[in-house]
matplotlib code that plots the C-alpha trace (Angstrom):
import matplotlib.pyplot as plt

x = [0.0, 1.3, -0.2, 0.5, -0.1, 1.0, 1.9, -0.3, 1.3, -0.2, 1.1, 27.1, 29.1, 32.5, 35.4, 38.6, 39.0, 41.7, 39.5, 36.4, 38.2, 39.7, 36.3, 35.0, 37.5, 36.8, 33.1, 32.1, 31.8, 29.2, 30.6, 30.6, 27.0, 26.1, 25.3, 27.7, 27.5, 28.5, 25.0, 23.6, 25.8, 25.1, 26.1, 28.4, 31.9, 34.5, 36.7, 33.7, 33.2, 37.1, 37.1, 34.1, 35.1, 38.6, 37.4, 34.7, 37.2, 39.6, 36.6, 35.4, 38.5, 38.5, 35.0, 36.2, 39.0, 37.8, 35.5, 38.3, 40.7, 38.6, 38.9, 39.5, 37.0, 35.9, 37.0, 36.1, 33.2, 32.7, 33.7, 33.3, 34.5, 34.4, 34.5, 34.7, 33.4, 31.0, 27.6, 27.0, 24.0, 21.6, 18.4, 16.0, 12.8, 10.6, 7.1, 4.7, 1.1, -1.4, -3.6, -6.3, -5.4, -7.1, -9.8, -7.2, -4.6, -1.0, 1.4, 4.7, 7.3, 10.7, 13.4, 16.5, 19.1, 21.5, 24.7, 27.2, 28.3, 30.4, 29.2, 30.1, 29.7, 30.0, 29.4, 29.1, 28.5, 28.9, 29.4, 26.3, 27.2, 29.9, 30.6, 27.2, 27.2, 24.6, 25.5, 24.1, 25.4, 24.7, 25.3, 25.1, 25.2, 24.8, 24.8, 23.6, 22.5, 21.0, 17.2, 15.3, 11.9, 9.7, 5.9, 3.4, 1.3, -1.9, -1.9, -4.3, -6.1, -5.8, -7.2, -4.8, -1.8, 0.2, 3.6, 6.2, 9.3, 12.3, 14.5, 17.8, 17.7, 21.1, 22.4, 19.4, 20.2, 19.6, 20.5, 20.1, 20.8, 20.2, 20.3, 21.1, 20.5, 22.4, 23.0, 26.2, 28.7, 32.4, 35.1, 38.5, 41.0, 43.9, 45.1, 45.2, 42.3, 38.6, 35.7, 32.1, 29.1, 25.9, 22.5, 19.1, 16.7, 17.4, 15.6, 16.2, 15.5, 15.4, 15.7, 15.0, 14.7, 11.5, 9.8, 7.1, 5.4, 5.7, 5.2, 4.6, 4.8, 3.5, 5.9, 2.9, 1.4, 1.6, 1.9, 4.6, 7.0, 6.7, 8.9, 8.8, 10.2, 10.0, 9.9, 12.1, 10.8, 12.4, 10.5, 11.5, 10.3, 11.2, 11.6, 12.2, 14.4, 17.2, 20.9, 23.5, 27.2, 30.7, 33.4, 37.1, 39.5, 43.2, 44.4, 47.5, 48.3, 47.4, 46.8, 46.0, 43.0, 42.0, 43.0, 43.4, 43.0, 42.1, 39.3, 37.1, 33.3, 31.1, 27.4, 24.1, 20.9, 17.7, 14.4, 11.7, 10.7, 7.4, 8.3, 5.6, 5.3, 2.9, -0.7, 0.5, 3.4, 6.1, 8.3, 12.0, 14.6, 17.0, 20.3, 22.3, 25.8, 28.2, 31.9, 34.6, 37.6, 38.3, 39.7, 38.5, 38.6, 38.2, 37.6]
y = [0.0, 3.6, 6.6, 10.1, 13.2, 16.7, 18.7, 21.7, 24.6, 25.6, 27.2, 56.2, 57.2, 58.3, 56.0, 56.4, 55.3, 52.7, 51.0, 51.0, 49.3, 46.8, 46.0, 45.8, 43.3, 40.9, 41.1, 43.6, 47.0, 48.1, 46.6, 50.0, 50.2, 46.6, 45.4, 42.7, 42.6, 38.9, 37.9, 39.0, 36.5, 33.5, 30.3, 32.0, 30.2, 32.2, 32.5, 34.3, 36.5, 37.4, 38.2, 40.5, 42.2, 42.7, 44.3, 46.4, 47.5, 49.0, 50.7, 51.9, 53.6, 55.2, 56.6, 58.1, 60.2, 60.9, 63.7, 65.6, 64.9, 64.8, 68.1, 67.1, 67.0, 63.8, 63.7, 60.2, 60.0, 56.1, 53.6, 49.8, 46.9, 43.0, 41.4, 38.1, 37.7, 36.1, 36.5, 36.0, 35.3, 32.4, 32.0, 29.3, 27.8, 25.6, 23.9, 21.8, 20.5, 17.6, 15.9, 13.2, 9.5, 6.2, 8.3, 10.3, 12.7, 12.6, 15.2, 16.4, 18.9, 20.1, 22.4, 23.6, 26.3, 28.0, 29.5, 31.8, 31.3, 33.0, 36.0, 37.2, 40.8, 43.2, 47.1, 49.7, 53.3, 56.9, 60.4, 62.6, 65.7, 66.7, 64.1, 62.2, 59.0, 56.3, 52.8, 49.3, 46.2, 42.5, 39.8, 36.2, 34.0, 30.3, 27.8, 24.3, 22.6, 19.3, 19.4, 17.2, 15.8, 14.2, 13.4, 10.8, 8.5, 6.6, 2.9, 1.6, -0.9, 0.6, 3.8, 6.3, 4.1, 6.6, 5.4, 8.2, 8.7, 11.1, 11.4, 13.6, 15.3, 16.1, 19.0, 21.3, 24.2, 27.9, 30.7, 34.5, 36.8, 40.5, 43.9, 46.8, 50.5, 52.9, 56.5, 57.4, 60.1, 59.7, 60.9, 61.3, 61.1, 61.7, 60.8, 57.0, 56.5, 57.1, 56.0, 55.6, 55.3, 54.2, 52.9, 52.3, 49.5, 45.8, 43.6, 39.8, 36.6, 33.6, 29.9, 27.6, 23.7, 22.7, 19.4, 19.3, 16.1, 13.0, 9.6, 6.7, 3.1, 0.5, -2.4, -5.1, -6.6, -5.9, -2.4, -1.2, 0.0, 2.1, 3.8, 7.8, 9.3, 12.9, 14.8, 17.8, 20.9, 24.1, 27.4, 30.7, 34.0, 37.7, 40.1, 43.9, 45.2, 47.7, 47.8, 50.1, 49.8, 51.5, 50.7, 51.7, 51.9, 52.1, 53.1, 51.0, 52.4, 54.3, 52.6, 55.1, 57.1, 54.5, 53.8, 50.3, 49.5, 47.1, 47.4, 46.3, 46.7, 46.1, 46.0, 44.9, 44.1, 42.6, 41.4, 39.0, 36.5, 34.3, 30.9, 28.6, 25.2, 22.4, 23.8, 27.4, 29.3, 30.4, 33.7, 33.3, 36.3, 36.8, 38.9, 39.8, 41.3, 41.0, 41.8, 41.1, 42.3, 42.8, 44.9, 48.4, 50.5, 54.3, 56.3]
z = [0.1, -0.9, 0.5, -0.7, 1.4, 1.6, 4.7, 5.3, 7.4, 10.7, 10.6, 25.3, 26.8, 24.9, 24.6, 22.8, 19.2, 19.8, 22.4, 20.4, 17.4, 19.6, 21.1, 17.6, 16.5, 19.4, 18.4, 21.3, 19.7, 21.8, 25.2, 26.8, 26.2, 27.2, 23.7, 22.4, 18.6, 18.4, 19.8, 16.5, 14.7, 16.8, 14.9, 12.6, 12.3, 14.1, 11.0, 9.3, 12.3, 12.6, 8.6, 8.9, 12.0, 10.4, 7.2, 9.2, 11.8, 9.2, 7.5, 11.0, 11.5, 8.2, 8.9, 12.1, 10.7, 7.1, 8.1, 9.5, 6.8, 3.5, 1.9, -1.5, -4.4, -6.0, -9.6, -10.9, -13.3, -13.1, -10.3, -9.9, -8.2, -7.8, -4.2, -2.7, 1.0, 3.4, 4.6, 8.4, 10.5, 10.1, 8.1, 9.2, 7.6, 9.7, 8.4, 10.2, 8.8, 8.9, 6.6, 6.9, 6.5, 7.5, 9.2, 11.5, 11.0, 10.0, 10.9, 9.5, 10.4, 9.0, 10.0, 8.3, 9.6, 7.0, 8.4, 6.8, 3.4, 0.5, -1.2, -4.7, -5.2, -8.4, -8.4, -11.1, -10.3, -11.5, -9.8, -10.3, -8.7, -6.3, -4.0, -4.5, -6.4, -7.4, -8.2, -8.7, -6.9, -7.7, -5.0, -5.0, -1.8, -1.9, 1.2, 2.1, 5.1, 6.2, 7.3, 9.8, 9.0, 11.4, 11.9, 12.7, 10.6, 11.8, 12.2, 9.2, 11.5, 15.1, 16.4, 18.2, 17.5, 15.4, 14.1, 14.4, 12.0, 11.7, 8.7, 8.1, 4.7, 3.3, 1.4, 1.3, -1.1, -0.6, -3.1, -2.5, -5.6, -4.9, -6.7, -4.5, -5.7, -3.8, -3.4, -1.5, -0.5, -1.5, 0.8, -1.0, 2.0, -0.5, -4.0, -3.0, -0.4, -0.7, 1.4, -0.1, 2.4, 0.8, 1.2, -0.5, -1.7, -2.3, -4.5, -3.6, -5.6, -3.4, -4.4, -1.4, -1.3, 0.8, 1.6, -1.3, -0.6, 1.7, 0.2, 2.9, 2.1, 4.3, 4.9, 5.7, 8.8, 11.6, 10.2, 12.8, 10.5, 7.3, 4.8, 4.4, 1.1, 0.9, -2.3, -2.4, -4.2, -5.0, -4.1, -5.9, -4.3, -4.6, -1.8, -1.3, 1.6, 2.2, 2.8, 4.3, 3.8, 3.5, 0.8, 1.0, -1.9, -2.1, -5.4, -6.5, -10.0, -12.8, -16.2, -18.9, -17.9, -15.3, -11.5, -10.3, -6.5, -4.0, -1.2, 1.3, 2.0, 5.1, 4.4, 6.3, 4.1, 5.1, 3.5, 4.2, 1.5, 1.7, 0.5, -0.9, 0.7, 0.1, 0.9, 2.0, 2.7, 5.4, 6.0, 5.7, 6.2, 3.5, 3.7, 6.6, 7.6, 4.8, 4.5, 1.6, -0.4, -4.0, -6.9, -7.6, -10.7, -11.1, -14.3]

ax = plt.figure().add_subplot(projection="3d")
ax.plot(x, y, z, "-o")
ax.set_aspect("equal")
plt.show()
């Protein structure tokens, strides 16, 4: 006997700059105010936290001192960059549901949590007036994680004698692609160094693996055991959110009319996507804290 069913959801006080930077590096930038930053990145591997904090700490120092130093005009017409980095934080997706079977109700629930993952980032922008610029950034982040599926299935002959099951599902996939449209202010510190602070709306496209259907096969009398085969479906949804960030560039050399350099960025972006599952939908967060390093071009 083979039974098919779908799961339906039931769903400050002042501190000196050096102290602030050291606290930031150790994941406790607001320690003097009692707010440890590392709590917002619970579950992120320490290497990711160190990397993000290292990039952000350098940019933090620049932002502290740039306003006092930056007196130069921004003369570039076009700017851009390519980065590789990490996205921190966690994104979880939990579903639960029930469906009639054998005159009773079968239940299912699944849960998966995605941690930090690599981010690819490319930006193109232009100066529009003075030190004001606009830019478009494309980012892509991919992660995999193992999911847990559990539930109960009624006995075909006995009332209130449900069988339970638990399954580990490997390599659930999640891909976040986003376009960030930014307006920002460029601070040229000197001929070599500049800092760009920006923000604006973000448009996300999420591709997320979910449990689309459960197939239950009865092994046979006395019906104490059963086989459960989940069918994995991919849900694709769009979401709109926001982003804020800072990008630092150090010019290495001039080639013709272009400046080639290296740089780093720190950005926070967030949105909520509604993922379709069998019989309904469930919300999940996309985005998070991001940081990376890469190449820069100025024209």
